[in-house]
VEXKOL-957697 format. One record per atom (N, C-alpha, C): x, y, z; residue in one letter. Coordinates in steps of 0.001 Angstrom, whole numbers, plus 524288, in hexadecimal, padded with zeros to 5 digits. Layout:
N
XYZA...
***
This chain:
109
D0BFCD28C7DFBDFXD0761D27F7DFF04XD042BD2392DFCAEXD0201D2065E000CXCFEBAD1C0ADFE74XCF94DD1E15DFCFFXCF76BD1C8FDF869XCF234D1E01DF6A1XCEF37D1903DF575XCEAB2D1866DF7F2XCE778D13C7DF734XCE223D1562DF518XCDFF8D121EDF1BEXCDAD2D130FDEF69XCD6AFD108DDF2E5XCD2FFD13A0DF4D6XCCEBAD117DDF7FCXCCAD4D0EDCDF44CXCCA0BD09B3DF4DAXCC676D06FDDF14AXCC0B9D084BDF236XCBF84D0AE4DF67FXCBA16D0C30DF7B7XCB877D1176DF584XCBB85D158DDF6A3XCB9FBD1ACADF4D9XCBCEED1C78DEFF3XCC0CFD1960DEE3CXCC388D1A7CDE95BXCC7A4D1EBEDE9A3XCC92FD2057DEE45XCCCFCD2485DEEFBXCD27ED224ADEF62XCD649D24E0DECE2XCDBC7D239CDEDAFXCDD97D26C6DF25FXCDE5AD242CDF6C6XCDF6DD26D9DFBB4XCE524D2659DFD3FXCE753D2AAFDFF27XCEC98D2A98E0152XCEC6CD27DFE0698XCF0E0D25D0E083EXCF0FDD22E2E0D20XCEF6AD2625E11D6XCEFC3D2B4EE117EXCEE1BD2EA4E15D0XCE82ED2E9FE167EXCE54ED2CF2E127BXCDF9DD2C90E12C7XCDDD7D2729E1487XCE18AD23A7E1532XCE064D1E2CE164CXCE267D1CA1E1BB5XCE082D183AE1D8FXCE26DD1605E2276XCE3D0D1056E2179XCE8AED0EDBE228BXCEA71D0974E21BBXCE821D05F2E25E7XCE68CD014EE2453XCE417CFDAAE27FBXCE6DFCF87FE2871XCEBADCF82CE267FXCEEAACF353E270FXCEDBBCEF7AE22A6XCEF28CEABAE23B1XCEEFCCE68FE1FCDXCE95DCE512E1E67XCE87ACE421E196FXCE353CE27EE178AXCE2E5CDC8BE179BXCDE2DCDAA8E174BXCDCF4CD51FE16C2XCDED8CD1DAE1B5FXCDE5CCD3ECE2016XCDFA4CD0D7E24B1XCDB05CCD5AE2610XCDC33CC89BE27D4XCD80FCC513E297CXCD6BDCC64EE2F27XCD1E3CC7BDE300AXCD023CC8EFE3551XCCD9DCC41CE37B5XCCE55CC372E3CC2XCCC5DCBED7E3F72XCC80CCC05BE433CXCC455CBCDDE4401XCBFDECBDDEE4765XCC129CBD52E4D29XCBD2DCBDFFE5069XCBE02CBDF8E560CXCBFBDCB8B1E5839XCBEEACB480E5572XCC069CAF51E5765XCC58BCAD67E5500XCC8A1CB105E52F5XCCDA1CAF84E5092XCD1AFCAE61E54CDXCD5D6CABDBE533AXCDA08CAA9AE56E6XCDD45CAF7CE5816XCE01ECAF47E5C55XCE395CB3A0E5DB5XCE7B0CB46FE597FXCE994CB03AE572CXCED8DCB092E530FXCEB6ECB360E4E3CXCE698CB210E4CB4XCE430CB4ADE4833XCE37DCBA80E493DXCE1B2CBBCBE4DEDXCE0D7CC144E4F41XCE602CC43CE4F7BXCEA0DCC1C8E519DXCEF3ACC43BE51D2XCF14DCC538E4C53XCF0ACCC168E48E6XCF267CC1FBE437DXCEF91CC686E40DFXCEA6ECC6E7E41ADXCE768CCB2CE3F64XCE947CD076E4162XCEA57CD0E0E4664XCEBECCD5DEE48AAXCF16ECD792E4736XCF51BCD3D7E4724XCFA96CD55AE46E3XCFD94CD3A9E4208XCFBCECCFBDE3F3CXCFEC5CCDC7E3AB6XCFD2ACD0C8E35CEXD0097CD41BE33F9XCFF91CD71EE2F3DXD0421CD686E2B82XD02D9CD69EE268AXD06F7CD683E229EXD090BCDC0CE21FDXD0DFFCDC76E20E2XD106CCE187E1FF4XD1454CE0D6E1B7FXD124BCDFAAE16D2XD15CDCDE4DE128AXD1873CE303E1004XD1CCDCE1F0E0DA6XD1F30CE5BCE0A1FXD1D60CE411E04B6XD1988CE6C9E02C2XD1733CE55CDFDC3XD114ACE5E3DFE02XD0E91CE288DFB27XD08E3CE2D6DFAABXD0648CE1D1DFFF3XD02A0CE547E0145XCFFD2CE4CCE0635XCFA3ACE6B1E056BXCF697CE447E083BXCF115CE5C3E07F7XCEF9ECE851E0D1FXCED7CCED18E0CCBXCEC87CF03AE1172XCE6EFCF249E1194XCE527CF38EE1658XCE00FCF617E1720XCE0F9CFBF3E17A8XCDD99CFF06E1531XCDDDAD04B4E158FXCD855D06D2E163FXCD7E1D0B28E1902XCD2D6D0DC3E19B6XCD32ED1339E1762XCCF59D1492E143CXCCF2AD19C3E11E2XCCCF5D1D80E15F9XCD02CD1ED6E19CBXCCE8CD21C1E1E6FXCCC63D2725E1D2FXCCED5D2A00E19AAXCCD10D2F47E184EXCC9E9D2F4AE1345XCC721D2B1DE1263XCC3E3D2AA7E0DBAXCBEECD27C4E0F24XCBE03D235FE0C8FXCB936D2064E0D77XCB940D1D66E129BXCBDD8D1CB2E14F9XCBE3AD1A0DE1A01XCBE3CD1425E19B8XCBE35D11E8E1513XCBDE9D0C37E1488XCC353D09B7E1463XCC377D04C5E1617XCC841D01ACE15EFXCC8C4CFF0BE10A3XCCD99CFE94E0EB6XCCEAECFBBBE09DFXCD407CF92FE0A4EXCD53CCF5D9E069DXCDA48CF335E067DXCDD97CF565E020DXCE2B9CF545E02DEXCE667CF707DFEDAXCEAC0CF303DFE56XCEC6BCF218DF988XCF0ECCEEC5DF875XCF552CF25ADF6C4XCF9B6CF21CDF996XCFE0ECF58CDF83DXD0332CF2EFDF99AXD075FCF523DF78EXD0CA8CF34FDF8B9XD0EC8CF6AFDFD26XD1068CF434E0163XD1263CF721E05DDXD17CCCF96DE04DEXD1A9ACF766E010FXD1FDACF961DFFE9XD1FBBCFE33DFC63XD1C11CFE53DF8AAXD1BF0D0293DF4D2XD1725D0617DF548XD135AD049BDF889XD0E52D0747DF919XD0AF2D0700DF429XD0C59D03A5DF087XD0937D02E8DEBD0XD03F9D0073DED4DXCFFBCD02BEDEB80XCFA80D00CFDECAAXCF893CFDA1DE808XCF6EBCF8CDDE910XCF4F4CF557DE4F5XCEF11CF5BFDE455XCEC6ECF7B6DE84BXCE6D0CF86EDE7F8XCE44BCF88DDED56XCDF6DCFA52DED67XCDC51CFA5FDF224XCD72DCF7A0DF108XCD4A4CF5B5DF51FXCCFCACF2D1DF472XCCCBDCF2B7DF988XCC7F0CF111DF938XCC452CF0F7DFD94XCC66ECEDC2E022BXCC559CEF77E06D6XCC70ECECA6E0B85XCC3AECE7D4E0C8BXCBF70CE735E09B4XCBBF6CE2C6E0AA5XCBD9BCDDC3E07DDXCC186CDDF1E0488XCC33ECD932E01D4XCC73BCD64AE052CXCC74BCD11FE04A5XCCAADCCDEEE07FAXCD018CCCF7E05B3XCD0B1CCD96E00A1XCD5CECCD11DFE25XCD66ECD16DDFA24XCDB3ECD2D4DF8D4XCDC0ACD6F2DF4EEXCD9A0CD579DEFADXCD729CD92CDECFCXCD4D0CD81BDE7E0XCD8E3CD645DE3DFXCD722CD333DE033XCDA9FCD101DDC39XCDD58CD549DD918XCDAB2CD98ADD7E6XCDD1DCDDBBDD4DBXCE1D3CE00BDD7B7XCE17ACE086DDCCFXCE5DFCE29BDDFD9XCEA3CCDE92DE028XCE8E0CD9ABDE0DCXCECE9CD589DE0E2XCEFB9CD557DDBA4XCECD5CD612DD754XCEF39CD622DD223XCF2D9CDAD4DD17FXCF149CDF61DD391XCF493CE412DD33FXCF9ACCE34EDD647XCF956CE0B5DDABAXCFE0DCDF9EDDDCEXD018ECDBCDDDAE4XCFF4ACD7A5DD8D2XD024FCD3B0DD600XD0501CD603DD137XD0279CD9B3DCE95XD04D0CDC29DC9F5XD09D5CDF1ADCB5EXD09F9CE163DCFFBXD0E90CE469DD191XD123ECE170DD525XD1041CDD74DD7D6XD1366CDA6ADDB81XD1282CD495DDA89XD1487CD274DD631XD13BDCCCE4DD517XD15D9CC98DDD99DXD12D7CC59ADDB0BXD148BCC209DDF27XD133FCC3D9DE4ABXD107DCC836DE545XD0F19CCA0ADEA7EXD0B5DCC629DED06XD0B38CC646DF214XD076ECC30DDF4E6XD05FBCC5BADFA01XD015FCC4A2DFBD7XCFF82CC6B6E00CBXCFBBCCC2C2E0304XCFD18CC0A5E077AXCFA0ACBC78E09E7XCF8E9CB855E05CBXCF3F6CB710E04EDXCF2A9CB326E00FAXCF098CB5A1DFBF8XCF18BCBABCDFB51XCEF96CBD9BDF6BFXCF414CBE9BDF2FFXCF321CBDABDEDF3XCF70DCBEDFDE9EFXCF47DCC0F5DE521X
***
């Protein structure tokens, strides 16, 4: 079972207490964006085998959204962090690099 640490209330929650919200760090476009940009936002998602950044909501707890970095192949969790940050924190990137040298995700390493 997947267990994630809620960075807001400090609880280690089982996935049954959480609600998955899809890919983290998506670029959202305003009302005057092109049809192509809006289509990309709606339908283009990464689905990697390996390191992935996801949004989760602590549904049966504090109710807040947060981000998690985990491996989709092994369910190994590298860390969780606030949903208000625009890129993964350096400490989490360092934890991933320590276990997965040479990993990459978009323009983040």
